[in-house]
Structure formats: structure tokens, C-alpha cells
C-alpha positions as CSV (number, residue, x, y, z in Angstrom):
1,M,-22.0,14.9,-38.7
2,R,-19.5,17.7,-38.0
3,M,-17.6,18.1,-34.8
4,V,-18.0,21.9,-34.8
5,D,-21.8,21.5,-34.7
6,L,-21.6,19.1,-31.8
7,I,-19.3,21.4,-29.9
8,H,-21.8,24.2,-30.4
9,K,-24.6,22.0,-29.3
10,K,-22.8,21.1,-26.1
11,Q,-22.0,24.8,-25.5
12,Q,-25.7,25.5,-25.7
13,N,-26.3,22.9,-23.0
14,Q,-28.3,20.7,-25.4
15,E,-28.3,16.9,-24.9
16,L,-26.3,14.9,-27.4
17,S,-27.8,11.6,-28.7
18,Q,-26.2,8.2,-28.2
19,E,-25.3,8.2,-31.9
20,E,-23.6,11.6,-31.7
21,I,-21.5,10.6,-28.7
22,E,-20.5,7.3,-30.3
23,W,-19.4,9.1,-33.4
24,I,-17.3,11.5,-31.4
25,V,-15.5,8.7,-29.5
26,Q,-15.0,6.6,-32.7
27,E,-13.6,9.5,-34.8
28,F,-11.4,10.8,-32.0
29,T,-9.9,7.4,-31.3
30,K,-9.2,7.0,-35.0
31,G,-7.5,10.4,-35.1
32,T,-9.9,12.1,-37.5
33,I,-11.1,14.5,-34.9
34,P,-8.1,16.7,-34.0
35,D,-7.1,17.4,-30.4
36,Y,-8.1,21.1,-30.6
37,Q,-11.7,20.2,-31.4
38,M,-11.8,17.5,-28.7
39,A,-10.3,20.0,-26.2
40,A,-13.1,22.4,-27.0
41,F,-15.7,19.7,-26.5
42,N,-14.2,18.8,-23.2
43,M,-14.2,22.4,-22.1
44,A,-17.9,22.8,-23.1
45,T,-18.7,19.6,-21.1
46,Y,-16.7,21.0,-18.1
47,F,-19.0,24.0,-18.0
48,T,-22.4,22.6,-19.0
49,G,-22.1,19.0,-17.7
50,M,-23.9,16.0,-19.1
51,T,-27.2,14.2,-18.5
52,D,-27.2,10.7,-17.1
53,Q,-28.0,9.3,-20.6
54,E,-25.1,11.2,-22.1
55,V,-22.7,9.9,-19.4
56,A,-23.9,6.3,-19.9
57,A,-23.5,6.7,-23.7
58,L,-20.0,8.1,-23.3
59,T,-19.0,5.3,-21.0
60,L,-20.2,2.6,-23.3
61,A,-18.6,4.3,-26.3
62,M,-15.2,4.2,-24.6
63,V,-15.8,0.6,-23.5
64,N,-16.4,-0.3,-27.2
65,S,-13.3,1.5,-28.4
66,G,-11.0,-1.4,-27.5
67,D,-10.8,-4.9,-26.1
68,Q,-13.3,-6.2,-23.5
69,I,-12.5,-9.0,-21.2
70,D,-15.0,-11.9,-21.2
71,L,-15.0,-13.5,-17.7
72,S,-18.1,-15.6,-18.3
73,A,-16.0,-18.8,-18.0
74,I,-15.4,-18.0,-14.3
75,E,-18.0,-19.6,-12.1
76,G,-20.0,-17.2,-9.9
77,I,-20.6,-13.4,-9.8
78,K,-17.4,-11.6,-10.4
79,V,-17.0,-8.4,-8.2
80,D,-14.4,-5.7,-8.9
81,K,-13.4,-3.0,-6.4
82,H,-12.1,0.4,-7.5
83,S,-10.5,3.1,-5.3
84,T,-10.3,6.7,-6.6
85,G,-6.8,6.8,-5.0
86,G,-5.2,7.8,-1.8
87,V,-2.1,7.5,0.5
88,G,-1.5,4.1,2.1
89,D,-4.4,2.5,0.3
90,T,-3.6,-1.2,0.7
91,T,-7.2,-2.3,0.4
92,T,-6.9,-4.4,-2.8
93,L,-4.1,-6.6,-1.2
94,I,-6.4,-7.4,1.7
95,L,-9.8,-7.5,0.0
96,A,-8.9,-9.8,-2.9
97,P,-7.9,-12.8,-0.7
98,L,-10.4,-11.9,2.1
99,V,-13.4,-11.9,-0.3
100,A,-12.2,-14.9,-2.2
101,A,-12.0,-16.8,1.2
102,C,-15.7,-16.3,1.4
103,G,-16.3,-18.1,-1.9
104,V,-16.7,-15.0,-4.1
105,P,-14.4,-14.9,-7.2
106,V,-12.1,-11.9,-7.4
107,A,-10.7,-11.4,-11.0
108,K,-8.8,-8.2,-10.6
109,M,-7.0,-6.2,-13.3
110,S,-4.7,-3.6,-11.8
111,G,-2.2,-1.0,-13.0
112,R,1.1,0.6,-12.1
113,G,1.0,3.7,-10.0
114,L,1.9,7.3,-10.7
115,G,2.2,9.4,-7.5
116,H,2.8,8.8,-3.8
117,T,3.4,5.1,-4.0
118,G,3.1,2.4,-6.6
119,G,-0.1,0.9,-7.8
120,T,-1.2,-2.6,-6.7
121,L,1.1,-4.3,-9.3
122,D,4.1,-2.3,-8.0
123,K,3.3,-3.4,-4.4
124,L,3.1,-7.0,-5.5
125,A,6.3,-6.7,-7.5
126,A,8.1,-6.3,-4.1
127,I,7.4,-10.1,-3.7
128,P,10.2,-12.2,-5.3
129,G,8.9,-14.2,-8.2
130,F,5.4,-12.8,-8.3
131,Q,4.0,-12.8,-11.8
132,C,1.3,-10.5,-13.1
133,E,1.3,-11.1,-16.8
134,F,-0.9,-14.0,-17.9
135,S,-3.0,-14.8,-21.0
136,Q,-6.7,-14.4,-20.6
137,A,-7.2,-18.1,-20.5
138,D,-4.6,-18.6,-17.7
139,F,-6.1,-15.7,-15.8
140,I,-9.5,-17.4,-15.9
141,D,-8.0,-20.7,-14.9
142,L,-6.3,-19.0,-11.9
143,V,-9.5,-17.6,-10.7
144,N,-11.5,-20.8,-11.1
145,Q,-8.8,-22.8,-9.2
146,H,-8.1,-20.3,-6.4
147,Q,-11.0,-17.9,-6.5
148,V,-8.6,-14.9,-6.9
149,A,-6.0,-13.5,-9.3
150,V,-4.5,-10.0,-9.8
151,V,-3.0,-9.3,-13.2
152,G,-1.9,-6.4,-15.3
153,Q,-4.3,-4.5,-17.5
154,S,-4.7,-5.3,-21.1
155,G,-2.9,-2.8,-23.4
156,N,-5.9,-2.2,-25.5
157,L,-8.6,-1.7,-22.9
158,T,-10.5,1.6,-23.5
159,P,-8.0,3.3,-25.8
160,A,-10.4,6.2,-26.2
161,D,-10.2,6.9,-22.5
162,K,-6.4,6.9,-22.6
163,K,-6.4,9.5,-25.4
164,L,-9.1,11.5,-23.8
165,Y,-7.5,11.6,-20.3
166,A,-4.1,12.7,-21.8
167,L,-5.9,15.6,-23.4
168,R,-7.9,16.5,-20.3
169,D,-4.7,16.5,-18.3
170,V,-3.1,19.3,-20.3
171,T,-6.3,21.4,-20.8
172,A,-7.5,21.8,-17.2
173,T,-10.6,19.6,-17.8
174,V,-9.7,16.7,-15.5
175,Q,-12.1,18.1,-12.8
176,S,-15.3,17.3,-14.6
177,I,-17.5,14.8,-12.9
178,P,-19.1,13.4,-16.1
179,L,-15.6,12.9,-17.6
180,I,-14.2,11.4,-14.4
181,A,-17.1,9.0,-13.9
182,S,-17.1,7.8,-17.5
183,S,-13.3,7.3,-17.4
184,I,-13.4,5.2,-14.3
185,M,-16.5,3.2,-15.2
186,S,-15.4,2.5,-18.8
187,K,-12.3,0.7,-17.5
188,K,-14.2,-1.3,-14.9
189,I,-16.9,-2.4,-17.4
190,A,-14.4,-3.3,-20.1
191,A,-12.5,-5.5,-17.5
192,G,-15.5,-7.8,-17.4
193,A,-16.8,-7.6,-13.8
194,D,-20.5,-8.5,-13.1
195,A,-20.6,-6.0,-10.1
196,I,-18.5,-3.1,-9.0
197,V,-17.8,-1.6,-5.6
198,L,-16.4,1.9,-5.5
199,D,-14.3,3.5,-2.8
200,V,-14.5,7.2,-3.4
201,K,-11.9,9.0,-1.3
202,V,-12.5,12.5,0.2
203,G,-10.0,14.9,1.6
204,D,-6.5,16.3,1.4
205,G,-5.0,13.1,-0.1
206,A,-7.9,12.5,-2.5
207,F,-8.9,13.6,-5.9
208,M,-12.2,15.0,-4.6
209,K,-11.6,17.5,-1.8
210,S,-15.2,18.0,-0.6
211,I,-17.9,15.6,0.5
212,E,-20.4,17.2,-1.9
213,E,-18.2,16.6,-4.9
214,A,-17.4,13.1,-3.9
215,E,-21.0,12.2,-3.3
216,Q,-21.9,13.6,-6.8
217,L,-19.2,11.6,-8.4
218,A,-20.1,8.4,-6.5
219,R,-23.8,8.7,-7.4
220,T,-23.0,9.4,-11.0
221,M,-20.8,6.2,-11.2
222,V,-23.5,4.1,-9.4
223,R,-26.1,5.3,-11.9
224,I,-23.8,4.5,-14.9
225,G,-23.1,1.0,-13.5
226,N,-26.7,0.2,-12.9
227,Q,-27.8,1.6,-16.3
228,V,-25.4,-0.7,-18.1
229,G,-26.4,-3.8,-16.1
230,R,-23.6,-3.9,-13.5
231,K,-24.7,-4.0,-9.9
232,T,-22.7,-1.0,-8.5
233,L,-22.3,0.2,-4.9
234,A,-20.1,2.9,-3.3
235,V,-18.5,4.2,-0.1
236,L,-17.3,7.7,0.6
237,S,-14.2,7.3,2.8
238,N,-11.9,9.8,4.6
239,M,-8.5,10.5,3.0
240,D,-7.5,13.6,5.1
241,Q,-4.8,11.5,6.7
242,P,-3.1,8.3,5.2
243,L,-5.0,5.1,5.5
244,G,-3.4,2.7,7.9
245,N,0.2,3.3,9.1
246,A,2.4,2.1,6.1
247,I,3.2,4.2,3.0
248,G,5.6,2.3,0.7
249,N,5.4,-0.9,-1.3
250,A,7.0,-3.7,0.8
251,L,5.8,-1.9,3.9
252,E,2.2,-2.0,2.7
253,I,2.6,-5.7,1.9
254,H,3.6,-6.4,5.5
255,E,0.7,-4.3,6.7
256,A,-1.7,-6.3,4.5
257,V,-0.4,-9.5,6.2
258,Q,-0.9,-8.0,9.6
259,T,-4.4,-7.0,8.7
260,L,-5.3,-10.5,7.4
261,R,-4.0,-11.8,10.7
262,G,-6.4,-9.5,12.5
263,Q,-3.6,-7.3,13.8
264,G,-3.8,-4.4,11.3
265,P,-4.5,-0.7,11.9
266,K,-8.2,-0.1,13.0
267,D,-9.0,2.4,10.2
268,L,-7.6,0.1,7.4
269,T,-9.4,-3.0,8.9
270,D,-12.7,-1.2,9.3
271,L,-12.7,0.1,5.7
272,C,-11.8,-3.3,4.4
273,L,-14.6,-4.9,6.3
274,I,-17.1,-2.4,4.9
275,L,-15.9,-2.6,1.3
276,G,-15.6,-6.4,1.5
277,A,-19.2,-6.6,2.9
278,Q,-20.4,-4.5,-0.1
279,M,-18.6,-6.9,-2.4
280,L,-20.3,-9.9,-0.8
281,M,-23.7,-8.1,-1.1
282,A,-23.1,-7.3,-4.7
283,A,-22.3,-11.0,-5.4
284,G,-25.5,-12.1,-3.5
285,K,-23.5,-13.9,-0.9
286,V,-25.0,-11.9,2.0
287,T,-28.1,-9.6,2.3
288,S,-26.7,-6.9,4.7
289,L,-23.5,-5.1,5.6
290,D,-23.6,-6.5,9.1
291,E,-23.9,-10.1,7.8
292,G,-21.1,-9.4,5.4
293,Q,-18.7,-7.9,8.0
294,A,-19.4,-10.8,10.4
295,L,-18.5,-13.4,7.7
296,L,-15.3,-11.5,6.7
297,Q,-14.3,-11.2,10.4
298,E,-14.8,-15.0,10.8
299,K,-12.5,-15.7,7.9
300,I,-9.8,-13.5,9.5
301,D,-10.3,-15.0,12.9
302,K,-10.1,-18.6,11.6
303,G,-6.9,-17.9,9.6
304,E,-8.7,-18.6,6.3
305,A,-8.1,-15.1,4.9
306,L,-4.3,-15.3,5.4
307,A,-4.3,-18.8,4.1
308,K,-6.0,-17.6,0.9
309,F,-3.5,-14.8,0.6
310,R,-0.6,-17.3,0.8
311,E,-2.3,-19.5,-1.8
312,F,-2.8,-16.5,-4.1
313,I,0.8,-15.4,-3.9
314,E,2.1,-18.9,-4.6
315,A,-0.3,-19.5,-7.4
316,Q,1.2,-16.5,-9.2
317,G,4.8,-17.6,-8.7
318,G,5.6,-15.6,-5.6
319,D,7.8,-16.6,-2.7
320,A,5.4,-16.4,0.2
321,S,8.0,-16.9,2.9
322,F,7.7,-13.2,3.8
323,I,4.4,-14.0,5.5
324,D,6.2,-15.8,8.3
325,Q,9.6,-14.1,7.9
326,P,9.2,-10.4,7.3
327,D,12.9,-9.9,6.5
328,A,12.4,-12.0,3.3
329,L,11.3,-8.8,1.4
330,G,14.5,-7.1,2.4
331,Q,14.8,-3.9,4.4
332,A,16.0,-0.3,3.6
333,A,19.5,0.6,4.7
334,H,18.5,3.5,6.9
335,Q,15.7,3.9,9.5
336,I,15.3,7.6,10.3
337,P,13.0,8.8,13.1
338,F,10.7,11.8,12.7
339,K,10.1,13.3,16.2
340,A,7.3,15.4,17.6
341,P,8.4,19.1,17.8
342,R,6.1,19.7,20.8
343,S,3.7,18.0,23.1
344,G,0.0,17.9,22.4
345,V,-2.5,16.0,20.2
346,V,-2.0,15.2,16.6
347,S,-4.7,17.1,14.9
348,H,-3.7,16.8,11.2
349,W,-1.5,14.7,8.9
350,V,-2.0,16.2,5.4
351,A,-2.2,13.0,3.5
352,D,-0.8,14.1,0.1
353,L,2.2,15.8,1.8
354,V,3.0,12.5,3.7
355,G,2.6,10.8,0.3
356,E,5.1,13.2,-1.3
357,A,7.6,12.5,1.5
358,A,7.4,8.8,0.7
359,M,7.7,9.5,-3.0
360,L,10.9,11.5,-2.5
361,L,12.4,8.5,-0.8
362,G,11.6,6.5,-3.9
363,A,8.4,4.8,-2.9
364,G,6.4,6.3,-5.9
365,R,6.8,8.0,-9.3
366,A,6.8,11.7,-10.0
367,V,6.9,10.7,-13.8
368,K,6.1,7.4,-15.3
369,E,9.7,6.7,-16.2
370,D,10.8,6.8,-12.5
371,V,11.9,3.5,-10.9
372,I,10.3,2.5,-7.6
373,D,12.4,1.3,-4.7
374,P,10.2,-1.4,-3.1
375,Q,11.9,-1.3,0.3
376,V,11.5,2.4,1.1
377,G,8.7,4.4,2.6
378,I,7.2,5.7,5.9
379,I,5.6,4.1,8.9
380,L,3.4,6.4,11.0
381,H,3.4,5.7,14.7
382,A,0.8,8.3,15.7
383,K,-2.5,9.2,13.9
384,V,-5.0,12.1,14.3
385,G,-6.3,12.1,17.9
386,D,-3.2,10.6,19.5
387,A,-1.6,12.4,22.4
388,V,2.2,12.8,22.0
389,Q,5.1,14.2,24.0
390,E,7.8,16.4,22.6
391,G,10.5,14.1,21.2
392,D,8.2,11.1,20.7
393,I,8.9,9.2,17.4
394,L,5.8,10.0,15.2
395,A,7.1,8.3,12.1
396,T,10.0,6.2,10.8
397,L,11.4,6.9,7.4
398,Y,12.8,3.8,5.6
399,A,15.4,5.0,3.1
400,N,18.2,3.7,1.0
401,Q,19.8,7.1,0.9
402,S,21.3,8.9,3.9
403,Q,20.0,12.4,2.9
404,V,16.3,12.6,3.5
405,D,16.0,16.3,4.4
406,E,13.4,17.0,1.8
407,S,11.2,14.1,3.0
408,L,11.5,15.3,6.6
409,D,10.6,18.8,5.5
410,R,7.4,17.4,3.9
411,L,6.5,15.6,7.1
412,N,7.0,18.8,9.1
413,Q,4.6,20.6,6.7
414,A,2.1,17.8,6.9
415,L,1.9,17.6,10.7
416,T,-0.1,19.8,13.0
417,I,0.0,19.3,16.8
418,D,-2.7,21.2,18.8
419,D,-4.1,21.1,22.3
420,Q,-7.0,19.0,21.0
421,A,-8.1,17.3,17.8
422,Q,-11.5,16.8,16.1
423,E,-11.5,13.4,14.4
424,A,-13.4,13.1,11.2
425,P,-15.3,9.9,10.5
426,L,-13.6,7.2,8.5
427,I,-16.8,6.6,6.4
428,Y,-18.9,9.6,5.3
429,E,-21.6,7.7,3.4
430,I,-22.5,4.2,2.1
431,I,-24.4,4.3,-1.2
432,E,-26.4,1.3,-2.2
433,S,-28.4,3.0,-4.9
434,A,-28.1,6.2,-6.9
């Protein structure tokens, strides 16, 4: 085979065989296909797309490029949840113990974050003593004993995807649905889950800006999962404004605790109940979303969800005293109010600008070398649709620096106050089949 012939074939919108796609991925991973040829292939794919068979073949080829986690020693159907990213997305911290409290094992491999706030591991790192590095055997033991564990990703999972994504990032080919879908699903499949629930974000703070694009991506990923034998479900959720009220690592930990107590923000709670119900359906625990949401709410009301969260934190070496004593995670030196410039109704919080404001405080990373400050961030006190008076405190900035002018400027850019507001739905679509 010659790469130039396969590039030409893709340019002509001809379907590549599984053997051809496997060869491309293997040779690129080994370094025998140079970056400039792979970049040309990516660009051809960007313009001509891929068939379902090609996307499935690409996904499996990337899965097979590195390690795969074998979770067969964990009892029960293992369900993973993946979010395409957003601002204030605390769902994993809530869903992992909540679903585990229902008797469904959650064996979660997560990563560090690059962007508005840290990833799930960065959030958990705000907890003193919490450990996320375990051998595979110890990871499996944790899940079998406690029904839940969250650990760092293996360094050699889907190395082809890492190389391919780095190249897409510098050649303007990130926004290709076949390449996005295969990238996400290859990591989920390699991580060993039996079933996968996808939270595909839509809006200002999301990767996919339109409902049409998000639906196409979601259905592509659901098809991939089902084609390779993983029960896969998806939700399209709104990310025009931040999810919940907290943006920042320790702040989001506290919000997760409040949600598990049944006292969390309505939008965050509602989304967790829907995603959690899908996880229970995928595991065969319930037969409908309504039944799943009722079971999850029962676990919250009885305190079993919060008890499982405490058990999970302590099992991984963390000091769980912050559950009862919020100050145990420390507090930023400065709390700076952001006030309403006029009276009216909040009609927009541009999610990614709010996220940038938090990142400038130190809650996230602009580049991977940046160090996250776990205590800093933003709490929103008013969301879209809320009536406010001039001078009302709409947000509080938690900072360890006294100069926060740039963050305040981002919040000013993010906020719109009008005479009225049209609220978009939290959930646009629930996808149970492709």
C-alpha cells in the first residue's frame, strides 16, 4: 500500500477498506507515515467525510494501537460516562457515587483538564490525600469493594489518537465529525467499559455550537459504540450558560456535595438525574428513564448517595472531613463581588467567557504547563431568566490575587441583561438509538 494512493482515494470520496484504515493507523503510529501525508489525509476526510463502516474501522484501529483495559474481573455491567466538555461540568463527581449507590459499578478513568477549569482529576486533587494513581489490579479491587473508583488514564491508551489529535489541532481539521467521534469513542472503548453514556454539549461553552452538529456527532458515536458491541446512549444538553453555579475546582467539589444532599442547583441536578438514569438503563438496572430517575432520587433522599461519595473519597485516601466542614478544603484569600450594571432580567451568560474569567484567576490551564489553584473560581448567584436590580451581586470571584480586573472584564463581556429573557431547554434531545 502507498499512502499517496489512499489520500487520493479519500479525495475522490471513495470508501476505504478496514485493512486500508488499519494500515494507515499502524504506520502513522510507528512513524513511517510522515505528518504531512497524514495532514493531507485528515484534510481530505474533513471535506469528504467517512461512512459508518470507515468510522468504526478507524475507531477500532486507534483502540488497537495501544493498551486496552480489561475490566472483566469487575462484577456487573460497567458503564462509563463521557462529556464533550463545558463550563461548570461537575457531573462525574456526582454521577460516579450516585450510580454506584444503585448497585451499578462505575470504573472511571479520567484526565487532567486544559481550559476553563481542571478535569475531574484536578477537581479531586483539591481533596487532601486523594490518590488517583493505582495499578490495574488495585483499581479493579477498589471497584469490586466499593462499586466506584476514579483513576488517572493509562499513559499508553490510544497512542494513535494522541498523535492524530496533535496533528489535527495545528492543521484546522479538529472540526471533523468522523475524526471527533472516533477520537472520543476509541478512548472510551479502550478504557474497558461495557456500556457508554455520552453527554454531548451544545452552545457557547461547548465544542459543538449548533444543535444540528451536536446531533450528528451524537448519533455517529452511538452508531460506533453499538457497532463494536458497546451499548451506547446519548444526551444533547445546553451549554450556552455554565452548568450549575460553581466554576473552579474546590468550589465544584462543594457543589457536588450539595447536589448529593439534594440541595444542588436545579439544572445540574436535573442533568445528573437524566444521565444517571441512562447509565442505569445501559446496565440493565432499570427499563425506563422515569424508573431510573426515581431510583436515583431515592438514593439522594435517603442519604445513600452522599454516603457512597464519602466511602469513595476515603477508599482512595482522601480526607472526607470537607463533606461536613466546608472550610477543610481551604478558601481563597479574596472574595470579590461582581454587581449588576442595570436592572432587568439576565438573558445571557456566555459560558466560555465565564470560563475564561475563572481560568484567569487560576482555576484552569491556558497551556498544559500551567499550575491550577484549587481554591479559586467563580460562584454565579443569578442565571438566565432571573430578575435582578442594579447593584445586585450576580457573581462572587474567589481569588488569591488582589488584581482581578481582567476576570471582571470577561464577566462584563459574558453578561447580557435585558427586559426579558428566553430560556433555552436544558436537554435538547435524548438518543437511545442511532
